[in-house]
GUVEX-232750 format. One record per residue (C-alpha): residue number from 1; residue in one letter; x, y, z. Coordinates in nm, 4 decimals. Last residue first. Example, Ala and Ser with C-alpha at 12.3 -4.5 7.8 and 13.67 -1.06 7.14 Angstrom:
BEGIN
2;S;1.3670;-0.1060;0.7140 $
1;A;1.2300;-0.4500;0.7800 $
***
This chain:
BEGIN
117;S;0.1924;-1.0459;1.9490 $
116;S;0.2924;-1.1443;1.5969 $
115;V;0.2386;-0.9171;1.2989 $
114;T;0.1995;-1.0882;0.9636 $
113;V;0.2162;-0.8930;0.6388 $
112;Q;0.1547;-1.0872;0.3203 $
111;T;0.2145;-0.9225;-0.0154 $
110;G;-0.0488;-0.8709;-0.2827 $
109;Q;-0.0914;-0.9625;-0.6480 $
108;G;-0.1012;-0.6031;-0.7649 $
107;W;-0.4122;-0.4200;-0.8729 $
106;Y;-0.5158;-0.1921;-1.1580 $
105;V;-0.8629;-0.0426;-1.1806 $
104;W;-0.9245;0.1534;-0.8643 $
103;R;-1.2055;0.3746;-0.9890 $
102;T;-1.2642;0.7483;-0.9882 $
101;F;-1.0623;0.8531;-1.2959 $
100;Q;-0.8142;0.5684;-1.3189 $
99;K;-0.6785;0.4721;-0.9782 $
98;A;-0.3820;0.2457;-0.9292 $
97;A;-0.3679;-0.0272;-0.6673 $
96;C;-0.1327;-0.1705;-0.4112 $
95;Y;-0.2318;-0.4756;-0.2152 $
94;Y;-0.1544;-0.5808;0.1396 $
93;V;-0.2457;-0.9270;0.2606 $
92;A;-0.3346;-0.8957;0.6243 $
91;T;-0.1999;-0.8639;0.9785 $
90;D;-0.2500;-0.5045;1.0911 $
89;E;-0.4601;-0.6357;1.3794 $
88;P;-0.1423;-0.7803;1.5325 $
87;K;-0.0110;-0.4252;1.5677 $
86;L;0.2687;-0.2483;1.3844 $
85;S;0.4293;0.0526;1.5432 $
84;N;0.5604;0.1616;1.2038 $
83;M;0.4466;0.0906;0.8478 $
82;Q;0.6167;0.2705;0.5620 $
81;L;0.4066;0.2238;0.2511 $
80;Y;0.5854;0.2893;-0.0750 $
79;V;0.4949;0.3708;-0.4331 $
78;T;0.7323;0.3033;-0.7198 $
77;N;0.7768;0.4166;-1.0767 $
76;K;1.1419;0.5003;-0.9975 $
75;A;1.1275;0.8582;-1.1268 $
74;N;0.7735;0.8828;-0.9902 $
73;D;0.8963;0.8165;-0.6384 $
72;R;0.5983;0.7722;-0.4116 $
71;S;0.5072;0.8056;-0.0466 $
70;I;0.2635;0.6562;0.2028 $
69;T;0.3269;0.6808;0.5751 $
68;F;0.1804;0.4471;0.8366 $
67;R;0.1749;0.4962;1.2152 $
66;G;0.0262;0.8424;1.2677 $
65;K;-0.2946;0.7483;1.0943 $
64;V;-0.3236;0.3706;1.0606 $
63;S;-0.6568;0.3151;1.2380 $
62;D;-0.8169;0.6190;1.0754 $
61;E;-0.7653;0.5101;0.7157 $
60;Y;-0.5163;0.7401;0.5541 $
59;Y;-0.5014;1.0000;0.2789 $
58;T;-0.2138;1.1733;0.1058 $
57;G;-0.2118;1.4748;-0.1223 $
56;G;0.0640;1.6392;-0.3187 $
55;G;0.2465;1.3218;-0.4074 $
54;N;0.2288;1.4058;-0.7767 $
53;W;-0.0293;1.1449;-0.8759 $
52;N;-0.2119;1.1762;-0.5445 $
51;I;-0.1468;0.9371;-0.2608 $
50;S;-0.3621;0.6711;-0.0991 $
49;S;-0.3896;0.4832;0.2288 $
48;V;-0.5436;0.1808;0.3959 $
47;F;-0.8660;0.0988;0.2130 $
46;E;-1.0285;-0.2302;0.3030 $
45;R;-1.0638;-0.5722;0.1442 $
44;E;-1.3399;-0.7662;0.3110 $
43;K;-1.2754;-0.9895;0.6067 $
42;G;-1.2431;-1.3615;0.6648 $
41;P;-0.8649;-1.3498;0.6675 $
40;A;-0.7409;-0.9890;0.6547 $
39;Q;-0.7494;-0.7889;0.3356 $
38;R;-0.5441;-0.4782;0.2804 $
37;F;-0.5456;-0.1756;0.0530 $
36;W;-0.2728;0.0610;-0.0587 $
35;G;-0.3277;0.3396;-0.3052 $
34;M;-0.1942;0.5193;-0.6091 $
33;D;-0.3170;0.8204;-0.8046 $
32;Y;-0.2165;0.7603;-1.1605 $
31;N;-0.0604;0.9554;-1.4470 $
30;S;0.2799;0.9475;-1.2780 $
29;F;0.3110;0.5767;-1.3513 $
28;T;0.3066;0.6190;-1.7280 $
27;R;0.2150;0.2736;-1.8508 $
26;G;0.3594;-0.0774;-1.8570 $
25;S;0.5403;-0.0875;-1.5275 $
24;A;0.4788;-0.0241;-1.1611 $
23;A;0.6790;-0.1259;-0.8563 $
22;C;0.4993;-0.1433;-0.5244 $
21;S;0.7088;-0.1262;-0.2096 $
20;L;0.6207;-0.2137;0.1471 $
19;R;0.8300;-0.0959;0.4365 $
18;L;0.8019;-0.2855;0.7620 $
17;S;0.8239;-0.1812;1.1239 $
16;G;0.8058;-0.3366;1.4682 $
15;G;0.5786;-0.2670;1.7613 $
14;A;0.4236;-0.6119;1.7417 $
13;Q;0.6746;-0.8588;1.6067 $
12;V;0.7364;-0.8903;1.2346 $
11;L;0.6697;-1.1521;0.9695 $
10;G;0.6957;-1.0497;0.6073 $
9;G;0.5963;-0.8049;0.3378 $
8;G;0.8479;-0.6053;0.1407 $
7;S;0.7249;-0.6536;-0.2122 $
6;E;0.4352;-0.5522;-0.4344 $
5;V;0.4245;-0.5822;-0.8114 $
4;L;0.1950;-0.3652;-1.0213 $
3;Q;0.1419;-0.3940;-1.3959 $
2;L;-0.0359;-0.1068;-1.5695 $
1;Q;-0.2226;-0.2199;-1.8744 $
***
């Protein structure tokens, strides 16, 4: 099992920034592609961003391109999501996840991000 623990969420005004962290333990972190997802109230969980096992490839959902940056530090077993220019529609619970083959199989408990207008 790979355990994932998110942190860094909170309340921020529109236009502000937050940095989410996801600390992994239990298995070799660098074996996994990692991703961030979010779920707003009344909506389905959606993909936000992902990064390859070695950081060589990053991917973003269109609405966050240019505002969010995903990164990872394999020495610290941690993946990050830097979120800038936050908008009220970014309000959601943010989850990190680890991919095994083609499936996202390990999930954190989530961290709440609330952006006030």
